[in-house]
C-alpha positions as CSV (number, residue, x, y, z in Angstrom):
1,M,0.2,-0.3,-0.2
2,N,2.8,2.5,1.3
3,N,4.5,2.1,-2.3
4,K,1.6,2.7,-4.6
5,I,1.2,6.0,-2.1
6,E,4.7,6.6,-2.7
7,S,5.0,6.1,-6.3
8,H,1.2,8.0,-6.9
9,I,3.2,11.2,-5.2
10,K,6.2,11.2,-7.3
11,D,3.9,10.4,-10.6
12,L,1.9,13.9,-9.0
13,R,4.9,15.8,-8.6
14,K,6.7,14.5,-12.5
15,E,3.2,15.7,-14.1
16,L,2.9,18.9,-12.1
17,E,6.9,19.6,-13.4
18,K,6.2,18.8,-16.7
19,H,2.6,21.5,-16.8
20,N,5.2,23.7,-15.1
21,Y,7.8,23.5,-17.6
22,S,5.4,23.5,-21.0
23,Y,3.4,26.6,-19.1
24,Y,6.4,28.9,-18.1
25,I,9.3,27.9,-20.3
26,K,7.4,26.5,-23.0
27,D,5.0,29.2,-23.0
28,D,2.5,26.2,-24.0
29,A,-0.2,25.5,-21.4
30,M,-1.0,21.8,-21.8
31,I,-4.0,22.6,-19.2
32,S,-6.3,24.9,-17.8
33,D,-5.3,27.0,-14.4
34,Y,-8.2,25.3,-12.6
35,E,-6.7,21.6,-13.4
36,F,-3.4,22.4,-12.7
37,D,-4.6,23.7,-9.3
38,V,-7.1,20.3,-8.7
39,L,-3.6,18.5,-9.4
40,L,-1.3,20.8,-7.0
41,K,-4.1,20.4,-4.1
42,K,-3.8,16.6,-4.3
43,L,-0.4,16.7,-3.8
44,S,-0.7,18.7,-0.5
45,D,-3.1,17.0,0.8
46,L,-1.2,13.5,0.2
47,E,2.4,15.1,1.5
48,G,0.3,16.1,4.7
49,K,-1.0,13.1,5.2
50,Y,2.1,10.9,4.7
51,P,5.1,13.2,5.8
52,Q,7.3,10.4,5.6
53,Y,7.5,11.6,1.6
54,F,8.3,15.2,2.1
55,D,10.9,16.5,-0.8
56,E,11.8,20.0,-0.5
57,N,11.7,20.3,-4.3
58,S,8.6,19.3,-4.5
59,P,6.2,21.5,-6.5
60,T,3.8,22.1,-3.7
61,Q,7.2,24.1,-2.1
62,R,6.7,26.9,-4.5
63,V,4.2,28.5,-2.9
64,G,6.1,29.7,0.3
65,G,4.9,29.7,3.9
66,T,8.5,29.8,5.4
67,V,9.2,33.2,7.7
68,T,12.9,34.5,7.6
69,K,13.8,36.7,9.9
70,N,18.2,36.8,9.2
71,F,19.1,35.6,5.5
72,E,22.7,33.6,6.0
73,T,25.8,35.2,4.3
74,V,27.4,32.6,2.2
75,V,30.9,32.8,0.5
76,H,30.6,31.9,-3.4
77,K,32.6,29.2,-4.4
78,N,33.5,30.9,-7.5
79,R,33.6,35.0,-7.4
80,M,30.7,36.6,-9.1
81,Y,32.7,39.1,-10.9
82,S,31.5,42.3,-13.0
83,L,31.3,43.1,-15.9
84,D,33.6,45.8,-17.9
85,N,31.2,47.7,-20.0
86,S,31.0,50.1,-23.4
87,Y,29.4,52.6,-24.5
88,S,30.6,52.6,-28.1
89,L,31.3,50.1,-31.2
90,D,35.0,52.2,-31.2
91,D,34.8,50.0,-27.3
92,L,34.3,46.8,-28.3
93,L,36.9,47.2,-30.9
94,D,39.7,48.1,-28.8
95,W,38.4,45.1,-26.6
96,E,39.0,42.8,-29.2
97,K,42.8,44.0,-29.7
98,R,43.2,43.5,-26.1
99,I,41.6,39.7,-26.7
100,K,43.7,39.0,-29.8
101,K,46.8,40.2,-27.8
102,I,46.2,36.7,-26.5
103,I,44.6,34.5,-28.4
104,E,46.1,33.9,-31.8
105,G,43.3,32.5,-34.5
106,P,39.8,33.0,-35.2
107,I,37.3,33.9,-32.3
108,E,33.6,33.2,-32.1
109,Y,31.6,35.7,-29.7
110,T,27.8,35.1,-28.1
111,C,25.6,38.0,-28.1
112,E,23.4,38.1,-25.3
113,L,21.0,40.6,-23.8
114,K,21.3,42.1,-21.0
115,Y,18.7,41.8,-18.5
116,D,18.2,44.7,-15.6
117,G,17.2,42.3,-12.4
118,A,18.9,40.8,-9.7
119,S,21.4,38.5,-10.2
120,I,21.4,34.8,-8.7
121,N,23.7,32.2,-8.3
122,L,22.0,28.6,-8.4
123,T,24.0,25.2,-7.0
124,Y,22.6,22.0,-8.1
125,E,23.7,18.1,-7.6
126,A,22.4,15.1,-8.9
127,G,19.6,17.1,-10.8
128,E,18.4,19.2,-8.0
129,L,18.4,23.0,-6.4
130,I,20.6,23.1,-3.2
131,K,21.3,26.3,-3.0
132,A,20.3,30.0,-4.1
133,V,22.8,33.3,-3.2
134,T,22.4,36.7,-3.9
135,R,25.3,38.4,-5.9
136,G,26.3,40.5,-2.8
137,D,29.5,41.9,-3.3
138,G,30.6,39.4,-5.6
139,F,32.6,37.7,-2.9
140,Q,30.0,36.5,-0.5
141,G,25.8,37.0,-0.7
142,D,23.0,36.1,1.1
143,D,21.3,32.8,0.9
144,V,17.7,33.4,-0.6
145,T,16.9,29.4,-1.5
146,I,13.1,29.7,0.2
147,N,12.3,33.0,-1.4
148,I,13.8,31.5,-5.3
149,K,12.0,27.9,-4.8
150,T,8.8,30.5,-5.1
151,I,9.8,31.3,-8.8
152,R,7.7,29.6,-11.2
153,S,10.2,29.3,-14.1
154,L,13.1,27.9,-12.0
155,P,13.4,24.1,-12.1
156,L,13.9,22.8,-8.9
157,K,14.4,19.4,-10.3
158,L,16.2,18.8,-13.7
159,R,14.2,16.9,-16.6
160,K,17.4,15.1,-17.8
161,P,20.7,14.5,-16.4
162,F,22.9,17.6,-16.8
163,L,26.1,18.0,-14.7
164,D,26.8,16.1,-12.0
165,S,27.2,18.8,-9.6
166,F,27.6,22.8,-11.1
167,E,26.5,26.5,-10.3
168,I,24.3,28.2,-12.6
169,R,23.9,32.3,-12.9
170,G,21.0,34.0,-14.0
171,E,18.9,37.4,-13.3
172,I,15.4,37.4,-11.4
173,I,13.3,40.3,-13.1
174,L,9.7,41.4,-12.6
175,P,8.6,41.4,-16.4
176,L,6.7,44.5,-17.4
177,E,2.9,43.3,-17.5
178,G,3.4,41.5,-14.1
179,F,5.3,45.1,-12.4
180,H,2.1,47.4,-14.0
181,K,-0.1,45.2,-12.3
182,M,1.1,44.9,-9.0
183,N,1.5,49.1,-9.3
184,E,-2.4,49.0,-10.1
185,V,-3.5,46.8,-7.5
186,R,-1.4,49.5,-4.8
187,I,-2.9,52.6,-6.4
188,L,-6.8,51.5,-5.5
189,V,-5.6,50.6,-1.9
190,G,-3.8,53.9,-1.2
191,E,-0.4,52.9,-1.5
192,E,2.5,53.9,-2.8
193,V,3.4,52.4,-6.5
194,Y,6.9,50.6,-6.4
195,A,9.7,53.2,-8.8
196,N,10.9,50.1,-11.5
197,P,10.7,46.3,-12.2
198,R,14.3,46.1,-11.0
199,N,14.5,47.2,-7.3
200,T,11.5,45.7,-6.9
201,A,12.4,42.0,-8.2
202,S,15.8,42.6,-6.3
203,G,13.6,44.0,-2.8
204,S,10.8,40.9,-3.2
205,L,14.2,38.4,-2.4
206,K,14.9,39.7,0.7
207,L,11.0,39.9,1.5
208,Q,11.1,37.9,5.4
209,D,8.3,36.0,4.6
210,S,8.1,33.7,1.3
211,T,4.2,33.2,0.6
212,E,4.6,36.9,-0.5
213,V,7.4,36.6,-2.6
214,G,5.2,33.6,-4.1
215,K,2.4,36.4,-5.0
216,R,4.7,38.7,-7.2
217,P,4.8,37.6,-10.8
218,L,8.8,37.0,-10.6
219,D,11.0,35.3,-13.5
220,C,14.6,34.2,-13.8
221,L,16.5,34.1,-17.1
222,L,19.3,32.3,-16.9
223,Y,23.1,33.1,-18.7
224,Q,26.3,31.2,-17.5
225,V,26.7,27.9,-16.0
226,V,30.3,27.8,-14.0
227,V,31.8,24.2,-13.8
228,D,35.6,23.3,-12.8
229,K,35.9,20.6,-15.7
230,S,33.0,20.6,-18.5
231,K,32.5,18.1,-21.3
232,F,31.4,21.1,-23.7
233,T,33.4,23.5,-25.4
234,S,31.5,26.1,-26.3
235,H,29.5,28.6,-23.8
236,F,26.4,28.2,-26.3
237,D,26.2,24.4,-26.5
238,L,26.7,24.6,-22.7
239,L,23.2,27.0,-22.4
240,S,21.5,25.0,-25.0
241,E,22.1,22.1,-23.2
242,A,21.1,23.6,-19.8
243,R,17.4,25.0,-21.9
244,D,16.9,21.6,-22.5
245,C,17.1,20.5,-19.0
246,G,14.7,22.9,-18.1
247,F,16.1,26.3,-17.5
248,K,14.7,29.3,-18.8
249,V,17.7,30.5,-21.1
250,P,16.8,33.2,-23.5
251,T,16.0,32.7,-27.1
252,A,17.4,35.8,-28.0
253,I,21.3,34.7,-28.3
254,F,23.7,34.6,-31.2
255,V,27.0,33.3,-32.1
256,A,29.0,35.8,-33.9
257,K,31.9,34.5,-36.1
258,N,33.4,38.3,-36.1
259,I,33.1,41.6,-34.9
260,D,31.1,42.8,-37.5
261,E,28.3,40.2,-36.7
262,V,28.1,41.9,-33.5
263,F,27.8,45.1,-34.6
264,D,24.8,44.0,-36.2
265,F,22.9,42.1,-33.6
266,V,23.9,45.3,-31.2
267,K,22.3,47.4,-33.8
268,E,19.1,45.4,-34.5
269,W,18.6,45.0,-30.7
270,D,18.7,48.8,-30.2
271,T,15.5,48.9,-32.2
272,K,14.1,46.0,-30.8
273,R,14.3,45.8,-27.5
274,I,11.3,48.3,-27.2
275,D,9.4,45.4,-27.9
276,L,10.2,42.6,-25.1
277,P,8.2,41.8,-22.2
278,F,11.0,42.6,-19.6
279,E,13.5,45.1,-19.5
280,T,16.7,45.3,-20.7
281,D,19.7,47.5,-21.1
282,G,22.5,46.3,-23.0
283,V,24.5,43.4,-24.8
284,V,27.0,41.0,-23.3
285,I,29.4,39.6,-25.4
286,K,31.7,36.9,-24.5
287,V,34.2,34.7,-26.2
288,N,32.4,31.3,-27.4
289,S,34.9,29.4,-26.8
290,L,35.4,27.7,-23.1
291,R,39.3,27.4,-23.4
292,Q,39.8,30.7,-24.6
293,Q,38.2,31.9,-21.8
294,E,40.0,29.9,-19.2
295,E,43.5,31.5,-21.2
296,L,41.8,34.9,-21.1
297,G,41.0,34.6,-17.2
298,Y,40.1,37.8,-15.5
299,T,41.3,41.2,-13.7
300,A,40.9,42.2,-10.9
301,K,37.3,43.2,-11.6
302,A,36.1,41.7,-14.7
303,P,36.3,38.6,-16.8
304,R,38.6,39.9,-20.4
305,W,36.8,37.3,-22.4
306,A,33.0,39.3,-21.9
307,I,31.9,42.7,-21.6
308,A,28.9,45.0,-21.7
309,Y,27.6,46.8,-24.2
310,K,25.1,49.4,-23.0
311,F,22.7,50.9,-25.2
312,K,22.2,54.7,-24.9
313,T,19.7,55.6,-22.4
314,E,17.1,58.0,-21.7
315,Q,17.6,62.0,-21.5
316,Q,15.7,64.6,-19.9
317,S,15.9,68.0,-19.4
318,T,15.1,69.5,-15.8
319,V,16.3,72.8,-14.1
320,L,19.5,73.0,-11.5
321,K,18.3,74.3,-8.3
322,E,21.4,74.3,-6.0
323,I,24.9,72.6,-6.4
324,T,26.0,71.3,-2.8
325,Y,29.4,69.9,-1.8
326,Q,30.2,66.0,-0.5
327,V,33.1,65.0,1.3
328,G,34.7,61.7,1.0
329,R,36.6,59.6,3.5
330,T,39.9,60.6,1.8
331,G,39.1,64.0,1.7
332,A,37.8,64.3,-1.6
333,I,35.5,66.8,-2.7
334,T,32.4,66.0,-5.1
335,P,30.1,68.9,-6.4
336,V,26.0,67.7,-6.6
337,A,24.0,68.8,-8.5
338,N,20.4,69.3,-6.8
339,L,17.9,69.0,-9.4
340,Q,13.6,69.9,-9.6
341,A,12.7,66.1,-9.5
342,V,12.2,64.5,-12.8
343,Q,11.7,60.7,-14.0
344,L,14.4,58.3,-15.7
345,G,14.8,55.3,-17.0
346,G,12.0,54.6,-14.3
347,T,13.2,56.0,-11.1
348,T,12.6,59.6,-9.7
349,V,16.1,61.6,-10.0
350,R,16.8,64.4,-7.6
351,R,20.7,64.2,-7.3
352,A,23.2,64.0,-9.8
353,S,27.2,64.1,-9.8
354,L,29.1,67.4,-11.5
355,H,32.4,65.2,-11.0
356,N,35.2,67.7,-10.3
357,E,35.6,72.0,-11.3
358,D,36.8,71.1,-14.6
359,Q,33.9,69.1,-15.5
360,I,31.5,72.7,-14.0
361,E,33.5,75.0,-16.2
362,K,34.0,72.8,-19.3
363,L,29.6,72.6,-19.3
364,D,29.6,76.3,-17.8
365,I,26.8,74.8,-15.0
366,R,25.1,77.4,-13.0
367,V,22.0,77.5,-10.9
368,G,19.0,77.7,-12.5
369,D,19.9,76.5,-15.8
370,T,17.9,74.0,-17.5
371,V,20.0,70.7,-17.5
372,F,19.9,67.1,-19.4
373,V,20.5,64.7,-17.3
374,E,21.2,60.9,-18.3
375,K,22.5,57.8,-16.6
376,G,24.2,56.8,-19.6
377,G,24.9,52.9,-17.9
378,E,25.7,54.8,-14.5
379,I,24.2,54.3,-11.3
380,I,24.4,57.6,-10.4
381,P,22.7,60.2,-12.8
382,K,24.9,62.5,-15.0
383,I,24.8,66.3,-16.2
384,V,25.4,66.1,-19.7
385,G,24.6,69.6,-21.4
386,V,23.4,72.9,-20.5
387,D,20.1,74.3,-22.4
388,L,21.7,77.4,-22.8
389,L,18.7,79.0,-24.7
390,Q,16.6,78.2,-21.6
391,R,19.3,80.3,-19.4
392,P,17.7,83.2,-17.0
393,L,18.8,86.4,-18.0
394,N,20.5,87.1,-14.2
395,S,22.7,83.7,-14.5
396,V,25.8,83.9,-12.4
397,A,28.6,81.9,-13.2
398,T,29.3,79.3,-10.9
399,I,32.5,79.8,-8.3
400,Y,33.6,76.5,-7.2
401,A,33.7,76.0,-3.1
402,K,37.0,77.4,-1.2
403,R,36.6,75.8,2.1
404,C,35.0,72.6,3.0
405,P,31.3,72.1,3.8
406,E,32.2,70.0,6.8
407,C,35.2,71.6,8.9
408,K,35.3,75.0,6.9
409,T,38.9,74.1,5.9
410,E,40.2,75.8,2.7
411,L,40.5,73.0,0.1
412,L,44.0,72.2,-1.7
413,R,43.9,71.0,-5.2
414,K,47.2,69.3,-6.1
415,E,48.7,69.6,-9.7
416,G,48.0,66.5,-11.7
417,D,44.3,66.4,-9.1
418,A,41.1,66.6,-10.8
419,K,39.3,66.7,-7.8
420,H,39.8,69.6,-4.6
421,Y,40.5,68.0,-1.1
422,C,40.0,68.6,2.1
423,P,43.6,68.2,4.1
424,N,41.7,68.3,7.8
425,E,42.0,64.4,7.8
426,F,41.9,64.2,11.4
427,G,39.6,66.7,12.6
428,C,36.9,67.3,9.6
429,P,33.8,65.0,11.0
430,T,32.9,63.0,7.8
431,Q,36.6,62.1,7.1
432,I,36.2,60.7,10.5
433,T,33.0,58.9,10.1
434,G,33.7,58.1,6.8
435,R,37.2,56.3,7.6
436,I,35.5,54.3,10.6
437,Q,32.5,53.2,8.0
438,H,35.2,52.1,5.7
439,F,37.2,49.9,8.1
440,I,34.1,48.2,9.4
441,S,33.1,47.6,6.1
442,R,32.0,44.1,4.7
443,K,35.1,43.9,2.1
444,A,37.4,45.1,4.9
445,M,37.0,44.5,8.8
446,D,33.2,43.5,8.2
447,I,31.9,43.9,11.9
448,D,28.8,42.3,12.4
449,G,26.1,45.0,14.5
450,L,27.8,48.2,13.4
451,G,26.2,50.6,10.8
452,G,27.1,53.8,9.5
453,E,24.4,55.5,11.4
454,T,25.7,54.3,14.7
455,V,29.4,55.2,13.9
456,D,28.2,58.7,13.6
457,L,26.0,58.3,16.4
458,L,29.2,57.1,18.3
459,R,31.4,59.8,17.2
460,K,29.1,62.9,18.0
461,E,28.8,61.4,21.9
462,G,32.8,61.5,21.8
463,L,33.1,57.7,22.2
464,I,35.0,57.7,18.9
465,Q,37.2,59.4,16.7
466,S,39.1,56.8,14.7
467,Y,38.5,53.2,13.8
468,A,41.6,51.8,16.5
469,D,38.8,53.6,19.4
470,L,36.7,50.9,18.2
471,Y,38.6,48.5,20.3
472,D,37.9,50.5,23.7
473,L,34.1,50.2,23.4
474,S,32.3,48.7,26.2
475,V,28.4,47.4,26.6
476,D,28.1,50.0,29.3
477,Q,29.1,52.7,27.2
478,I,26.7,52.4,23.9
479,L,23.8,51.5,26.1
480,P,23.3,54.5,27.0
481,L,22.7,55.5,23.2
482,E,19.9,56.7,21.4
483,R,17.6,53.5,20.5
484,M,20.3,51.1,21.6
485,A,19.0,47.9,23.2
486,E,21.1,45.6,25.5
487,K,21.1,42.9,22.8
488,S,22.7,45.5,20.3
489,A,25.2,47.0,22.3
490,Q,26.4,43.6,23.2
491,N,26.3,42.9,19.3
492,I,28.5,45.5,18.7
493,V,30.7,44.6,21.2
494,S,31.0,41.2,20.2
495,G,31.4,41.9,15.9
496,I,34.5,44.5,17.3
497,K,36.1,41.6,19.3
498,K,35.6,38.8,16.1
499,S,37.4,41.3,14.0
500,K,40.8,40.9,15.7
501,A,40.6,37.9,13.6
502,I,40.1,39.1,9.9
503,P,43.3,38.8,8.0
504,F,46.4,41.0,7.2
505,E,45.2,41.6,3.5
506,K,42.0,42.5,5.0
507,V,42.8,44.4,7.3
508,L,45.5,46.4,5.1
509,F,42.5,47.2,2.8
510,A,40.4,48.7,5.9
511,L,43.3,50.9,7.0
512,G,42.0,53.3,4.3
513,I,44.8,54.5,2.5
514,R,44.4,56.1,-0.6
515,F,44.4,54.2,-3.6
516,V,44.9,50.9,-1.7
517,G,42.1,48.6,-2.9
518,E,41.0,44.8,-2.1
519,T,43.8,43.5,-5.3
520,V,46.8,46.1,-4.4
521,A,46.5,44.8,-0.2
522,K,46.7,41.8,-0.9
523,K,49.5,41.8,-3.2
524,L,51.4,44.1,-0.8
525,A,50.5,41.4,2.5
526,K,51.8,38.8,0.0
527,Y,54.8,40.8,-1.0
528,F,56.0,42.6,2.7
529,K,54.3,39.7,5.0
530,N,53.6,42.0,7.8
531,I,52.8,46.0,8.5
532,D,56.1,47.2,9.9
533,S,58.3,45.6,6.7
534,L,55.3,47.8,4.3
535,M,55.8,50.8,6.1
536,N,59.6,50.7,6.6
537,A,59.4,50.1,2.4
538,S,61.2,53.0,0.3
539,F,59.2,54.5,-2.7
540,E,61.7,52.5,-4.8
541,E,61.0,48.9,-2.8
542,L,57.6,49.8,-3.3
543,V,57.4,50.2,-7.0
544,L,59.7,46.8,-7.5
545,V,55.8,45.0,-6.3
546,D,53.8,43.8,-9.4
547,E,51.3,46.6,-10.1
548,I,52.8,49.1,-7.9
549,G,53.2,52.5,-9.9
550,D,54.7,55.9,-8.7
551,K,50.9,57.1,-7.3
552,I,50.0,54.3,-4.9
553,A,53.9,54.1,-3.4
554,K,53.4,57.4,-2.9
555,S,50.7,57.3,-1.2
556,I,52.2,54.4,1.0
557,V,55.3,56.7,1.8
558,A,52.9,59.5,2.8
559,Y,51.0,57.1,5.3
560,S,54.0,56.0,6.7
561,N,55.9,59.0,7.6
562,D,52.2,60.4,9.3
563,Y,52.7,60.5,12.9
564,L,49.3,60.0,13.8
565,N,48.7,56.8,11.3
566,I,51.7,55.5,13.2
567,E,50.1,55.4,16.2
568,L,47.1,53.9,14.8
569,V,48.8,51.3,13.8
570,N,50.6,50.7,16.9
571,R,47.2,50.5,18.9
572,L,45.8,48.2,16.3
573,K,48.4,46.0,17.5
574,V,48.2,46.3,21.0
575,Y,44.8,45.2,20.5
576,G,45.5,41.9,18.3
577,V,44.5,43.1,15.1
578,Q,45.9,41.0,12.7
579,L,48.8,42.8,10.9
580,E,51.0,40.5,9.3
581,L,50.3,36.8,7.1
582,S,49.1,33.8,9.3
583,A,51.4,30.9,10.0
584,E,49.4,29.2,8.1
585,I,50.2,31.5,4.7
586,L,53.4,31.7,5.3
587,E,54.0,28.0,5.0
588,N,52.5,27.9,1.8
589,Q,54.6,30.7,0.7
590,S,58.2,31.1,-0.8
591,D,60.6,33.2,-2.6
592,K,61.3,30.3,-5.0
593,L,59.9,31.7,-7.7
594,K,61.4,35.6,-7.6
595,G,62.2,37.5,-10.3
596,K,60.8,34.8,-13.0
597,I,57.9,35.2,-15.4
598,F,55.0,32.8,-16.7
599,V,53.1,32.5,-19.4
600,V,49.9,30.0,-19.0
601,S,48.6,28.3,-21.5
602,G,46.4,25.5,-22.6
603,V,44.6,22.8,-21.0
604,F,45.6,21.1,-17.5
605,H,45.2,17.7,-15.7
606,K,46.8,18.1,-12.5
607,M,46.1,21.8,-11.2
608,S,43.4,24.1,-12.5
609,R,44.7,27.3,-14.6
610,N,43.6,28.9,-11.6
611,E,45.6,26.8,-9.0
612,L,48.7,27.0,-11.2
613,K,48.7,31.2,-11.0
614,K,48.2,30.9,-7.6
615,S,51.1,28.5,-6.8
616,I,53.1,30.8,-9.2
617,E,52.1,33.9,-6.9
618,D,52.4,31.8,-4.0
619,N,55.8,31.5,-4.5
620,A,57.0,34.9,-5.4
621,G,56.7,34.6,-9.4
622,K,54.5,36.8,-11.8
623,I,52.5,35.6,-13.8
624,S,51.9,37.5,-17.6
625,S,48.7,36.8,-20.3
626,S,51.2,37.5,-23.4
627,I,55.0,36.3,-24.3
628,S,57.5,38.4,-24.4
629,K,61.6,38.4,-24.2
630,K,61.1,38.9,-20.4
631,T,59.0,35.8,-19.9
632,T,61.0,33.2,-18.0
633,F,58.9,30.1,-18.9
634,I,55.5,29.2,-20.6
635,I,53.5,26.4,-19.2
636,A,52.0,24.2,-21.6
637,G,49.0,22.3,-21.1
638,D,47.4,20.6,-24.2
639,N,46.0,22.5,-27.3
640,M,48.5,25.1,-26.9
641,G,47.7,27.6,-29.6
642,P,50.5,27.0,-32.6
643,A,50.7,30.6,-32.8
644,K,51.8,31.0,-29.3
645,L,54.5,28.3,-29.8
646,E,55.9,29.8,-32.5
647,K,56.5,33.1,-30.7
648,A,58.2,31.0,-28.3
649,N,60.5,29.3,-30.2
650,I,61.2,33.0,-32.0
651,L,62.5,34.5,-28.9
652,G,63.1,31.1,-27.5
653,V,61.2,30.9,-24.1
654,S,61.5,27.6,-22.6
655,I,58.4,25.6,-22.2
656,I,58.0,23.4,-19.4
657,S,55.2,21.1,-19.1
658,E,52.7,20.9,-16.0
659,D,54.7,18.3,-14.3
660,E,58.0,20.0,-14.8
661,F,56.2,22.9,-13.1
662,I,55.9,21.0,-9.9
663,A,59.3,19.6,-9.6
664,I,60.4,22.9,-9.9
665,L,58.1,23.5,-6.7
666,K,59.7,20.7,-4.9
667,N,63.1,21.1,-5.5
């Protein structure tokens, strides 16, 4: 009897998934909504009666019902990079030139529409959805699996075998028809309408009640499969197979044999996009060959093998009411245009960046002017011109600010700098708060429970004036603050204490040294190994480090020679903050390959390409993407390009195998 019930439950699940696929993926309803609901109710009743046959990926789980108060932060197995943007066909030509310096021979490109939604990373094992994580900062995101399961177009189980374990990435979108219907309902009940589909889709992923998520007509469009080793040779074939397995991979994907065919696709969709049922803001162009993708690799922020072409955005005119000035954590001053509200790209725009004094002078922007505003692919709107015919007769030329808007210190502008700076580094309130906010941020010290508003409140109350002061805070000091409960105060102190275990490279980034971003901090940490060696390094020693130029070196020297900075670092040492590489990391590093430059080419078997590169860097070697007279070794795997081989022979560069490289490391 039980076997029959279990079998019946499984048959119902298969039938419902078949109808779900037919309706949401194939756009071909095989039964009515009523008939579907009857089958779903029958399955739900059986699962309730026989809980031993529960399946977390059953079609009944799509309706939601789980309340999540806190979304767990998950580190991505494979980093979710950003894409470099281009705004003209000339930009695409420049991108192709850069690619052809590394890849010899013919290159195919895939062209896909760029969907305007919220990025998601999905993990499948044995054909079932295991986890769904938001993009976050690219390194880690939030686990929203419960909410994602309510999206009808996303397969909880694959229709046929695909890959044993893989990640697939896509965009959670809100189709325009569904978005407008949601707003019609809100208008009827007197609630404020949603601003745009993208923000509404993104916000939906973090709703605490999955039942509410299930009521929203969200969709999931997939665009990339991530696997360590694949039986596929091209990105297009991988996506085509994913589509056959039940994923909603848009059919507006084209394989271009050359850059001219890419141009044709871009031009075609710049017009056709207005008829799409969802928002799109450009085209993503990728190198189609997975082998070539691997060979091209990544920069610090983006894959070299992909680029986004952004369509020209909507432009609107409005009136400039006032120019104000913002102070950044490094003291940089940014002029901001305060505008008469205008609708632009589905959002209400009231402010736009004016960048710097040169930009204001170039456009001759004045208060009272009618200005042209656009997003141009940027998150922050910008002013691109002035309607001089509308200029008031009493118009007065803009005089750039002379003093800091926060501390009234006279502003400086160094030769070669586009921006003005407030030099009152340790006395300007905004700079103090900004540096501490940077210090506690997720990519830096990642201190839980402590936000920007709390930092500002702590500063105003005189409890902190620098990030070192955080480590002196106690629960008793924090508790009397406005809107502060004992649990919150304890979480803050606990979060600060935990940050003492944050690794050196993140601490180095957290210090906020000008021009020292995440990638530079990692290189410096790996090279100098501890803060004392770094701060004692001369300009000449610093520029020897890979990718450290004059500007960064000068900034580090200036930071290291400032008495107040030295005092801050010494205090962090006393508190036990990690200011040197851990023994475990040092154990896996050496200077064996110091002074040697490697080019990695081909397909490898014992180590992945990324593992090879990490081994080179861990042992003080340098990696280059192209062969030159300075190249010491080429590590050659299977399918190394013949052009690379020929160039290596001409230049007399030594070619070694994967095994020979491993032997060099051992010896």
